[in-house]
C-alpha positions as CSV (number, residue, x, y, z in Angstrom):
1,X,3.8,-20.9,-35.6
2,X,5.0,-17.3,-35.7
3,X,5.7,-14.9,-32.9
4,X,2.8,-13.6,-30.9
5,X,2.1,-9.8,-30.8
6,X,3.5,-9.6,-27.3
7,X,6.6,-11.6,-28.2
8,X,7.3,-9.1,-31.1
9,X,6.7,-6.1,-28.9
10,X,8.9,-7.4,-26.1
11,X,11.7,-8.2,-28.5
12,X,11.8,-4.6,-29.9
13,X,14.5,-2.2,-28.9
14,X,12.6,0.9,-27.9
15,X,14.1,4.4,-28.1
16,X,13.9,6.7,-25.1
17,X,10.8,8.9,-25.3
18,X,13.0,12.0,-25.4
19,X,14.4,10.8,-28.8
20,X,10.9,10.3,-30.1
21,X,10.0,13.8,-29.0
22,X,13.1,15.2,-30.9
23,X,11.6,13.8,-34.1
24,X,8.6,16.2,-33.5
25,X,10.9,19.1,-32.4
26,X,9.5,18.8,-28.8
27,X,11.9,20.1,-26.2
28,X,12.7,17.7,-23.4
29,X,11.5,20.3,-20.8
30,X,8.1,20.1,-22.4
31,X,7.7,16.4,-21.6
32,X,6.1,15.0,-18.5
33,X,7.9,11.7,-18.3
34,X,6.2,8.5,-17.2
35,X,9.3,6.3,-17.1
36,X,11.6,5.9,-20.2
37,X,9.0,5.2,-22.9
38,X,5.9,7.3,-22.1
39,X,5.3,11.0,-21.7
40,X,2.5,13.5,-21.4
41,X,2.5,16.5,-23.8
42,X,1.4,20.0,-22.8
43,X,-1.5,21.7,-24.5
44,X,0.7,24.6,-25.5
45,X,2.1,22.5,-28.3
46,X,-1.1,23.1,-30.3
47,X,-0.5,25.7,-33.0
48,X,-3.5,26.7,-35.2
49,X,-1.3,27.9,-38.2
50,X,0.5,24.6,-38.3
51,X,-2.7,22.6,-38.1
52,X,-4.0,24.3,-41.2
53,X,-0.9,23.3,-43.2
54,X,-1.0,19.6,-42.2
55,X,-3.2,16.8,-43.6
56,X,-5.4,14.5,-41.6
57,X,-6.0,10.9,-42.7
58,X,-9.0,9.1,-41.3
59,X,-8.9,5.3,-41.1
60,X,-12.3,3.5,-40.9
61,X,-13.6,0.1,-42.0
62,X,-16.3,-2.0,-43.6
63,X,-18.8,-3.6,-41.1
64,X,-16.5,-5.9,-39.1
65,X,-16.6,-9.5,-38.1
66,X,-16.7,-10.1,-34.3
67,X,-12.9,-10.1,-34.2
68,X,-12.5,-6.8,-36.0
69,X,-10.7,-6.1,-39.2
70,X,-7.5,-4.4,-38.0
71,X,-8.1,-0.6,-38.2
72,X,-5.5,0.1,-35.5
73,X,-3.0,-2.3,-37.2
74,X,-3.5,-0.6,-40.6
75,X,-3.3,2.8,-39.0
76,X,0.1,2.0,-37.4
77,X,1.3,0.2,-40.5
78,X,0.3,3.1,-42.8
79,X,2.2,5.5,-40.5
80,X,5.3,3.3,-40.8
81,X,4.9,3.2,-44.6
82,X,4.3,7.0,-44.9
83,X,7.5,7.7,-42.9
84,X,9.4,5.2,-45.1
85,X,8.4,7.2,-48.2
86,X,9.6,10.5,-46.7
87,X,6.3,11.8,-45.2
88,X,6.6,13.1,-41.6
89,X,3.7,11.3,-40.1
90,X,2.3,10.7,-36.6
91,X,-0.3,8.2,-35.7
92,X,-3.0,9.4,-33.2
93,X,-5.1,6.7,-31.6
94,X,-7.5,5.9,-28.8
95,X,-6.5,4.3,-25.5
96,X,-7.6,0.6,-25.0
97,X,-10.3,-0.1,-22.5
98,X,-9.6,-2.9,-19.9
99,X,-13.0,-4.3,-20.7
100,X,-12.2,-5.5,-24.2
101,X,-8.6,-6.3,-23.2
102,X,-9.7,-8.8,-20.6
103,X,-12.9,-9.7,-22.5
104,X,-12.6,-10.6,-26.2
105,X,-9.6,-8.7,-27.7
106,X,-6.8,-9.3,-25.3
107,X,-5.3,-6.0,-26.4
108,X,-5.8,-3.1,-28.7
109,X,-2.3,-1.7,-29.6
110,X,-2.1,-3.0,-33.1
111,X,-0.7,-6.4,-34.1
112,X,2.3,-8.2,-35.6
113,X,4.9,-5.7,-36.9
114,X,2.5,-2.8,-36.8
115,X,2.2,-2.0,-33.1
116,X,2.5,0.9,-30.7
117,X,4.8,0.2,-27.7
118,X,5.2,-0.4,-24.8
119,X,2.2,-2.5,-25.6
120,X,1.8,-3.9,-22.1
121,X,1.5,-0.4,-20.5
122,X,-0.7,0.9,-23.3
123,X,-3.1,-2.0,-22.9
124,X,-3.2,-1.9,-19.1
125,X,-3.2,1.2,-16.9
126,X,-1.1,3.3,-19.2
127,X,-0.7,6.8,-17.7
128,X,-3.9,6.6,-15.6
129,X,-6.3,8.6,-17.8
130,X,-9.1,6.1,-17.6
131,X,-8.8,6.0,-13.8
132,X,-9.0,9.8,-13.6
133,X,-12.1,9.8,-15.8
134,X,-13.7,7.2,-13.6
135,X,-13.0,9.2,-10.5
136,X,-14.4,12.4,-12.0
137,X,-17.5,10.6,-13.1
138,X,-18.0,9.0,-9.7
139,X,-17.4,12.2,-7.8
140,X,-20.5,13.6,-9.6
141,X,-22.4,10.5,-8.5
142,X,-21.4,11.0,-4.9
143,X,-22.3,14.7,-5.0
144,X,-25.8,13.9,-6.5
145,X,-26.5,11.3,-3.8
146,X,-25.2,13.6,-1.1
147,X,-27.5,16.4,-2.2
148,X,-30.5,14.2,-2.4
149,X,-29.8,13.3,1.3
150,X,-29.4,16.9,2.4
151,X,-32.0,19.2,3.9
152,X,-32.0,23.0,4.2
153,X,-30.4,25.7,2.0
154,X,-27.9,23.4,0.3
155,X,-30.5,20.9,-0.9
156,X,-31.6,21.4,-4.6
157,X,-34.7,19.2,-4.2
158,X,-33.4,16.6,-6.7
159,X,-36.0,13.9,-7.5
160,X,-33.9,10.7,-7.3
161,X,-36.3,9.0,-9.7
162,X,-35.2,11.4,-12.5
163,X,-31.4,11.0,-12.0
164,X,-29.8,9.6,-15.1
165,X,-26.2,9.8,-14.1
166,X,-24.5,6.5,-13.5
167,X,-21.2,5.4,-12.0
168,X,-18.6,3.8,-14.2
169,X,-15.7,1.4,-14.0
170,X,-13.3,0.2,-16.7
171,X,-14.3,-3.5,-16.7
172,X,-16.8,-5.7,-18.4
173,X,-19.1,-6.5,-15.4
174,X,-22.7,-7.2,-16.4
175,X,-23.9,-7.7,-12.8
176,X,-23.4,-3.9,-12.2
177,X,-25.7,-2.8,-15.0
178,X,-28.7,-2.5,-12.7
179,X,-28.2,-2.0,-8.9
180,X,-29.8,-0.5,-5.8
181,X,-27.8,2.0,-3.8
182,X,-28.5,3.7,-0.5
183,X,-29.4,0.6,1.5
184,X,-28.7,0.4,5.2
185,X,-31.0,3.0,6.8
186,X,-30.5,6.8,7.0
187,X,-26.7,6.4,7.3
188,X,-26.7,4.7,3.9
189,X,-28.4,7.5,2.0
190,X,-31.6,7.4,0.0
191,X,-32.3,4.0,-1.8
192,X,-32.4,4.4,-5.6
193,X,-32.2,2.2,-8.6
194,X,-29.1,3.0,-10.7
195,X,-26.2,1.1,-12.3
196,X,-22.7,1.2,-13.8
197,X,-21.5,2.0,-17.3
198,X,-18.1,1.1,-18.6
199,X,-15.7,4.0,-18.4
200,X,-15.4,4.3,-22.2
201,X,-19.2,5.1,-22.2
202,X,-19.0,7.9,-19.6
203,X,-20.0,11.3,-20.7
204,X,-16.8,12.5,-19.0
205,X,-14.9,10.4,-21.6
206,X,-16.9,12.1,-24.4
207,X,-16.3,15.5,-22.9
208,X,-12.5,15.0,-22.5
209,X,-12.3,13.9,-26.1
210,X,-14.2,17.0,-27.4
211,X,-12.7,19.6,-25.1
212,X,-10.3,22.2,-26.5
213,X,-8.6,23.2,-23.3
214,X,-9.1,23.4,-19.5
215,X,-11.6,26.3,-19.7
216,X,-13.7,24.4,-22.3
217,X,-13.4,21.2,-20.2
218,X,-14.9,23.0,-17.1
219,X,-17.6,24.6,-19.3
220,X,-18.7,21.3,-20.7
221,X,-18.6,19.5,-17.3
222,X,-20.7,22.4,-15.8
223,X,-23.5,21.7,-18.3
224,X,-23.9,18.0,-17.6
225,X,-27.6,17.2,-17.0
226,X,-28.1,15.0,-14.0
227,X,-31.9,14.9,-13.5
228,X,-34.8,17.1,-12.4
229,X,-36.1,18.7,-9.2
230,X,-39.5,17.7,-7.8
231,X,-40.9,20.8,-9.5
232,X,-39.6,19.5,-12.9
233,X,-36.7,21.9,-13.3
234,X,-33.5,20.6,-14.8
235,X,-30.4,20.1,-12.6
236,X,-26.9,20.4,-14.0
237,X,-23.5,19.7,-12.6
238,X,-22.9,23.4,-12.1
239,X,-25.8,23.5,-9.7
240,X,-23.8,21.1,-7.5
241,X,-20.7,23.2,-7.9
242,X,-19.0,20.1,-9.3
243,X,-17.1,21.3,-12.3
244,X,-14.0,22.7,-10.6
245,X,-13.3,19.5,-8.6
246,X,-14.1,17.2,-11.5
247,X,-11.8,19.2,-13.8
248,X,-9.1,19.1,-11.2
249,X,-9.2,15.3,-11.2
250,X,-8.6,15.5,-15.0
251,X,-5.6,17.9,-14.8
252,X,-3.2,15.2,-16.2
253,X,-5.8,13.1,-18.1
254,X,-6.5,16.1,-20.5
255,X,-2.9,16.0,-21.7
256,X,-2.2,13.5,-24.6
257,X,0.3,10.7,-24.3
258,X,3.4,10.3,-26.5
259,X,4.7,6.8,-27.2
260,X,6.2,5.1,-30.3
261,X,5.6,2.6,-33.0
262,X,7.8,-0.5,-33.4
263,X,9.8,1.4,-36.0
264,X,10.4,4.4,-33.8
265,X,7.9,6.7,-35.2
266,X,5.8,9.0,-33.0
267,X,2.4,7.9,-31.7
268,X,0.0,10.0,-29.7
269,X,-2.7,8.0,-27.8
270,X,-5.5,9.7,-25.9
271,X,-9.1,9.0,-24.8
272,X,-11.1,6.0,-25.7
273,X,-14.9,6.3,-26.3
274,X,-16.6,3.4,-28.0
275,X,-18.2,4.1,-31.4
276,X,-21.3,2.0,-30.9
277,X,-22.4,4.0,-27.9
278,X,-20.3,7.2,-28.1
279,X,-18.4,9.2,-30.7
280,X,-15.6,6.5,-31.1
281,X,-12.6,8.8,-31.7
282,X,-9.6,10.0,-29.8
283,X,-9.5,13.5,-28.4
284,X,-9.6,16.7,-30.4
285,X,-6.6,17.8,-28.3
286,X,-4.5,14.8,-29.4
287,X,-5.5,15.2,-33.1
288,X,-4.6,18.9,-33.1
289,X,-1.4,18.2,-31.2
290,X,-0.4,15.7,-33.9
291,X,-1.3,18.1,-36.7
292,X,0.7,20.8,-35.0
293,X,3.8,18.6,-34.9
294,X,3.9,16.7,-38.2
295,X,3.1,16.9,-41.9
296,X,0.5,14.1,-41.8
297,X,-1.6,12.6,-39.0
298,X,-3.2,9.1,-39.4
299,X,-6.1,8.5,-37.0
300,X,-8.8,6.0,-36.7
301,X,-12.5,5.9,-35.7
302,X,-14.1,2.8,-34.1
303,X,-16.0,0.0,-35.8
304,X,-17.4,0.4,-39.4
305,X,-17.7,3.7,-41.3
306,X,-21.4,3.9,-40.5
307,X,-20.4,4.5,-36.8
308,X,-17.0,5.8,-36.1
309,X,-16.3,7.7,-39.4
310,X,-19.8,9.2,-39.5
311,X,-19.5,10.4,-35.9
312,X,-15.9,11.6,-36.5
313,X,-17.1,13.8,-39.3
314,X,-20.6,14.9,-38.1
315,X,-19.6,15.4,-34.4
316,X,-15.9,15.7,-33.8
317,X,-15.2,17.7,-37.0
318,X,-18.3,19.7,-36.5
319,X,-17.1,21.0,-33.2
320,X,-13.4,21.2,-33.8
321,X,-13.3,22.6,-37.4
322,X,-11.1,19.7,-38.5
323,X,-11.6,18.0,-41.9
324,X,-9.8,14.9,-43.2
325,X,-8.0,15.0,-46.6
326,X,-8.6,11.4,-47.2
327,X,-10.4,8.4,-45.8
328,X,-8.9,4.8,-45.7
329,X,-11.5,2.1,-45.5
330,X,-10.1,-1.2,-44.1
331,X,-11.5,-4.3,-45.7
332,X,-10.6,-7.9,-45.3
333,X,-11.3,-10.9,-47.4
334,X,-12.7,-12.7,-44.4
335,X,-15.2,-9.9,-43.6
336,X,-16.3,-9.8,-47.3
337,X,-16.9,-13.6,-47.2
338,X,-18.7,-13.2,-43.8
339,X,-21.1,-10.6,-45.4
340,X,-21.4,-12.8,-48.4
341,X,-23.0,-15.5,-46.3
342,X,-20.0,-17.7,-45.4
343,X,-20.0,-19.3,-42.0
344,X,-17.8,-17.5,-39.4
345,X,-15.9,-20.8,-38.7
346,X,-14.8,-21.3,-42.4
347,X,-13.7,-17.8,-43.4
348,X,-10.2,-19.0,-44.2
349,X,-11.7,-21.2,-47.0
350,X,-11.4,-19.6,-50.4
351,X,-14.7,-18.5,-52.0
352,X,-14.7,-16.0,-54.8
353,X,-18.5,-16.1,-54.9
354,X,-18.9,-15.1,-51.3
355,X,-16.3,-12.3,-51.7
356,X,-18.3,-10.9,-54.6
357,X,-21.6,-11.1,-52.6
358,X,-19.9,-9.4,-49.6
359,X,-18.7,-6.5,-51.7
360,X,-22.1,-4.7,-51.4
361,X,-21.2,-4.0,-47.8
362,X,-17.9,-2.4,-48.7
363,X,-19.6,-0.6,-51.6
364,X,-22.1,1.1,-49.2
365,X,-19.3,2.4,-47.0
366,X,-17.4,3.7,-50.0
367,X,-20.5,5.5,-51.2
368,X,-21.1,7.0,-47.7
369,X,-17.6,8.4,-47.6
370,X,-18.1,9.8,-51.1
371,X,-21.2,11.5,-49.8
372,X,-19.0,13.3,-47.4
373,X,-17.1,14.6,-50.4
374,X,-13.8,12.9,-49.4
375,X,-11.4,10.8,-51.5
376,X,-11.3,7.1,-50.5
377,X,-8.6,4.5,-50.5
378,X,-9.4,0.9,-49.6
379,X,-6.8,-0.9,-47.6
380,X,-7.1,-4.7,-48.0
381,X,-5.7,-5.9,-44.7
382,X,-4.0,-9.1,-45.8
383,X,-4.3,-12.4,-43.9
384,X,-2.3,-15.5,-44.8
385,X,-5.4,-17.3,-46.0
386,X,-6.2,-14.7,-48.7
387,X,-5.7,-15.7,-52.3
388,X,-4.5,-13.5,-55.2
389,X,-7.8,-14.2,-57.0
390,X,-9.9,-13.0,-54.1
391,X,-7.8,-9.8,-53.7
392,X,-8.1,-9.1,-57.5
393,X,-11.9,-9.2,-57.2
394,X,-11.8,-6.6,-54.5
395,X,-9.4,-4.3,-56.4
396,X,-11.5,-4.5,-59.6
397,X,-14.7,-3.7,-57.7
398,X,-13.1,-0.7,-55.9
399,X,-11.8,0.7,-59.2
400,X,-15.4,0.4,-60.6
401,X,-16.4,2.7,-57.7
402,X,-13.9,5.3,-58.9
403,X,-11.4,4.7,-56.0
404,X,-8.2,2.8,-55.4
405,X,-7.5,-0.3,-53.4
406,X,-4.1,-1.4,-52.1
407,X,-3.0,-4.4,-50.1
408,X,-1.8,-3.7,-46.5
409,X,0.8,-6.1,-45.2
410,X,1.8,-4.1,-42.1
411,X,1.0,-7.0,-39.7
412,X,3.6,-9.2,-41.4
413,X,6.1,-6.7,-42.7
414,X,5.6,-3.4,-40.9
415,X,6.4,-0.4,-43.0
416,X,7.9,-2.6,-45.8
417,X,4.4,-3.9,-46.4
418,X,2.5,-0.6,-46.6
419,X,4.5,1.6,-48.9
420,X,2.2,1.2,-51.9
421,X,-0.8,2.0,-49.7
422,X,1.1,5.0,-48.3
423,X,1.7,6.3,-51.9
424,X,-2.0,5.9,-52.7
425,X,-3.1,7.7,-49.5
426,X,-0.7,10.6,-50.1
427,X,-2.0,11.0,-53.7
428,X,-5.6,10.9,-52.5
429,X,-4.9,13.5,-49.7
430,X,-3.2,15.8,-52.1
431,X,-6.2,15.6,-54.4
432,X,-8.6,16.9,-51.7
433,X,-9.4,20.6,-52.2
434,X,-12.4,21.1,-50.0
435,X,-13.8,20.3,-46.5
436,X,-16.2,17.4,-45.8
437,X,-19.9,17.8,-46.5
438,X,-22.0,17.1,-43.3
439,X,-24.8,14.5,-43.3
440,X,-27.2,17.1,-41.9
441,X,-27.5,20.7,-40.7
442,X,-27.4,20.9,-36.9
443,X,-30.3,23.4,-37.0
444,X,-32.7,20.7,-38.2
445,X,-35.1,19.0,-35.8
446,X,-34.0,15.9,-34.0
447,X,-36.4,13.8,-36.1
448,X,-35.0,15.2,-39.4
449,X,-31.4,14.7,-38.3
450,X,-32.0,11.1,-37.4
451,X,-33.9,10.5,-40.6
452,X,-31.0,11.9,-42.6
453,X,-28.6,9.5,-40.9
454,X,-31.0,6.6,-41.3
455,X,-31.7,7.1,-45.0
456,X,-28.3,8.5,-46.2
457,X,-25.9,6.5,-44.1
458,X,-27.7,3.3,-43.1
459,X,-29.9,2.9,-46.1
460,X,-33.1,2.7,-44.1
461,X,-36.5,3.6,-45.5
462,X,-37.3,5.8,-42.5
463,X,-37.4,6.0,-38.7
464,X,-39.9,4.8,-36.2
465,X,-40.0,6.3,-32.7
466,X,-41.5,4.6,-29.6
467,X,-43.9,6.6,-27.4
468,X,-41.2,7.0,-24.8
469,X,-38.8,8.3,-27.4
470,X,-41.3,10.9,-28.7
471,X,-41.9,12.1,-25.1
472,X,-38.2,12.4,-24.6
473,X,-37.8,14.4,-27.8
474,X,-40.4,16.9,-26.5
475,X,-38.4,17.2,-23.3
476,X,-35.2,17.8,-25.2
477,X,-36.8,20.6,-27.1
478,X,-37.9,22.2,-23.9
479,X,-34.3,22.0,-22.6
480,X,-33.0,23.5,-25.9
481,X,-31.1,20.4,-26.9
482,X,-32.8,19.9,-30.3
483,X,-30.1,21.7,-32.2
484,X,-27.3,19.4,-31.0
485,X,-25.7,16.8,-33.4
486,X,-26.8,13.1,-33.2
487,X,-24.7,10.2,-31.8
488,X,-26.6,7.0,-32.6
489,X,-26.2,4.0,-30.2
490,X,-26.4,1.2,-32.7
491,X,-25.0,-2.3,-33.3
492,X,-21.6,-2.5,-34.9
493,X,-22.4,-5.8,-36.5
494,X,-24.6,-4.4,-39.3
495,X,-25.1,-1.1,-41.2
496,X,-28.7,-1.4,-39.9
497,X,-29.9,-1.5,-36.3
498,X,-30.4,-5.3,-36.5
499,X,-27.2,-7.2,-35.8
500,X,-28.4,-10.2,-37.9
501,X,-28.7,-8.2,-41.2
502,X,-25.4,-8.7,-43.0
503,X,-24.2,-7.2,-46.3
504,X,-26.1,-4.1,-47.4
505,X,-29.5,-4.2,-45.7
506,X,-32.5,-2.7,-47.4
507,X,-36.2,-2.5,-46.9
508,X,-35.9,-1.8,-43.1
509,X,-36.7,1.1,-40.8
510,X,-34.5,2.4,-38.0
511,X,-36.2,1.9,-34.6
512,X,-35.4,4.4,-31.9
513,X,-36.3,2.9,-28.6
514,X,-35.4,5.8,-26.3
515,X,-33.0,8.7,-25.9
516,X,-30.1,9.8,-23.7
517,X,-28.6,13.2,-24.0
518,X,-25.1,14.3,-23.2
519,X,-25.5,18.0,-22.6
520,X,-21.9,18.5,-21.5
521,X,-20.4,16.6,-24.5
522,X,-23.0,18.3,-26.7
523,X,-24.9,15.5,-28.5
524,X,-28.2,13.6,-28.4
525,X,-28.1,9.8,-28.3
526,X,-30.9,7.8,-29.9
527,X,-30.7,4.3,-28.6
528,X,-31.6,1.6,-31.1
529,X,-31.9,-2.2,-30.5
530,X,-30.6,-3.7,-27.2
531,X,-27.6,-1.5,-26.8
532,X,-25.7,-1.9,-23.5
533,X,-23.3,0.6,-21.9
534,X,-21.9,-2.0,-19.6
535,X,-20.7,-5.1,-21.6
536,X,-20.3,-8.6,-20.2
537,X,-17.5,-11.1,-20.5
538,X,-17.6,-14.0,-23.0
539,X,-17.6,-17.7,-21.9
540,X,-13.8,-17.8,-22.2
541,X,-12.5,-14.3,-21.6
542,X,-9.1,-13.2,-22.8
543,X,-8.1,-12.8,-19.1
544,X,-7.7,-16.6,-18.9
545,X,-4.6,-16.4,-21.0
546,X,-3.0,-13.4,-19.4
547,X,-0.3,-13.7,-16.7
548,X,2.9,-12.3,-15.3
549,X,6.1,-14.2,-14.2
550,X,8.4,-13.6,-11.3
551,X,10.5,-11.1,-13.3
552,X,7.4,-9.0,-14.0
553,X,7.2,-10.1,-17.7
554,X,3.5,-10.1,-18.9
555,X,2.3,-12.8,-21.3
556,X,-1.0,-13.3,-23.1
557,X,-1.8,-9.8,-24.3
558,X,-2.3,-9.4,-28.1
């Protein structure tokens, strides 16, 4: 049995973070040190002229199995490989959420010999960004409840039945999804039904990841919609005079974090919204910082390309003006067999037939990225059970789609296993001469924008809206929100809105159950299926295998 991820990470000899900064020509005085191996970076490092000369590589994936297909591992491995072939490259990633760390994944800092380190810190509290986001979010909750309880000139007349803002915490705790607050008589406030979301689902997280600077952060926070008055007028965070204090809590969290890969290359990690319920990408600030400091930036967007990559392009790029020069789609033989009908428990068993059947899922993602007008490279993230015959099937299929596929062996070999992939990605990026093509025009109606996503990206025949959703759309138009981009809350397990539909679903209609809207972040959220913003733990959570010894050495993270 080989070394575990944490064994590999703890055996690595890390460089002092000041040495990593030197590789990006960052002066030591510009670093805010968090020990020897982590540092915050100032926003002053962002330089527009340098961004325009650099190339952005977006890593996405085919529809994943429950365990995921290794986008982060491939992103880190590709960064190692690109530096090996002489390309000055920084990887820019999201921060892990404690929910998945202690739930299913056990960690989210890459794997094998393609990791960012110190992995224990990154996977746990890191530099406190999630905690600051949680506090800012919950301050607004406290201010809302306090105002509901007040009488006189300060009272806004908020109808507590209309308040949509929820508290958050960074843990999978299903019992907090629906709660009653304000019990205990007058001293306890006004009783109300509410709940908790996980911190990654907070609108504050979305805002932090789309903000350009402190002024933009405050502006976005000020426009958060929290509910209505008894007269039916909207109430925003600015009405509670909340934006200044909330932004003050985020004074350090807005700054991106510098760490390193196992091979001593720069890694910037910042923000962490989920892609099935939010935009699923790291912060605009982090991406622009990376592009200001290096020739290439490799970044990733959560789950399959129908979620993270679409939202990266239609939302993040729409607001920031960024545009990738190439897209890497991570595919695995096991995921292809899974979508080809093979049982989840037998994915290590060779099956050329199931690989071929599963290719239609990968094909749809390739076509979607081609619709955006971007060159595509497929990275076959290699597992020990993969056979040469299975890999050859995938390569031949991708070539028939007019694109190139290369094996990625970063997990086993680090940069030594990704150099062919790196050459392919550089060639693809250099061939890109134009910006991406959006899925829809923001000026279209909400219905038309969702229909464009459903038909073009998901392959649906159309969209059905419930009566509740139709009423909410009318309300959004009244509030002037109908010209915002769309951030669909949808299962990550299928290109469709039904988790059970594998492969390339067809003959279905997208069903929009209801809406939420993030006025501060600036997008409308159609909710499909039974999407939850507060996950639960599995029967045997990863936390069962995580511990720490008397010397402070942590075990069990992966």
